[in-house]
N, C-alpha and C positions, 0 to 999 in steps of 0.2 A: 541847196544843191540837189539836183535831181540824181536819183540812183535807181538802177534796175533791180527789182527783187523777184524771186520766183514766187508765183502765186498759184492758188487753186482756181479751177474754172468757176467754182461756186462763189468766189470772191468778186466776180465781175458783176457790178450792180447797175450798169448802164446798157445792157444788151438791148432793151426795148428802144432806147434812144438811137443806138447805132443801127438797128435794123431799119429805121426810118431813112437812113442814108445808104441803104442797100449793103450794109456790112453783114456778112453771114457769120453766125456763131454756131459751131458744133464742137464736140470734144472728141476728135479722132484718136485712135490708138497712136501711141508714141507722141502725143501732144505735150509740149512743154510750154506752160503759160508764164509770162513775165509781165510785170506792171511797174508803173512809176506812180509814186504817191506824193501828194502835196500835203504835208502834215499827215493826217490820218485819212485823207480822201484819195481814192484811186482815181487818177486822171488820164491814164493811158495804158493800153495793153497791147501785147502781141503774142502770137503763138509761133513756136518753132517746132515743126513736125520733123522728127529725125527717123530715118529709115535706112538701115545699113550704113552706107558711107555717104548718104545724101541728106540734105536738110532743105526745107522750104518754109517760107513765111505764110502765115494764115491769120485771118481775122485781126488785122491791125486797126486800132481805133484810138483816137485821142479826143477827149471832150472839147467842144469848140473853144472854151475859154483858155485852153492850154495849147492850142495849135500855134505853129510858127515859133515854138520855144525850144526846138531841138530834140523833141521826144523821139522822132523817127531816126535821126542821126545817132542818138544814144542806143536805140534798139539795134541798129545795124552794127555799130561798134561791139555791142554786147554779143550779138550772134556770131560775129567773127571769133571772139574769144571762146565761146562755147564750142564752135566747130573745130577750132584748133586743138582744144583740150581733148576732143573726142575723135581726132584724126579724120574729120569729115572734109572731103576735098571739093564738094560741090554744093552750092547754095542756090 
């Protein structure tokens, strides 16, 4: 079962792969990184940048072997929970 976990930016080990697909990775202020693991392997990440009462997605990436398995849907559901807990009205 896939589950979203908070991670550190330094945990992302496929940045070089993602950049080949024009995904940009930087670690802005107020960045909250989350990932999905398959056993011990990180397979998908997203960043939710929170500023005041707004949030935005940044640097979403799923390794090719795990695409079309619901990672993005899980991240969207997760971000809604985070925003609700933090009284954020706009994503």
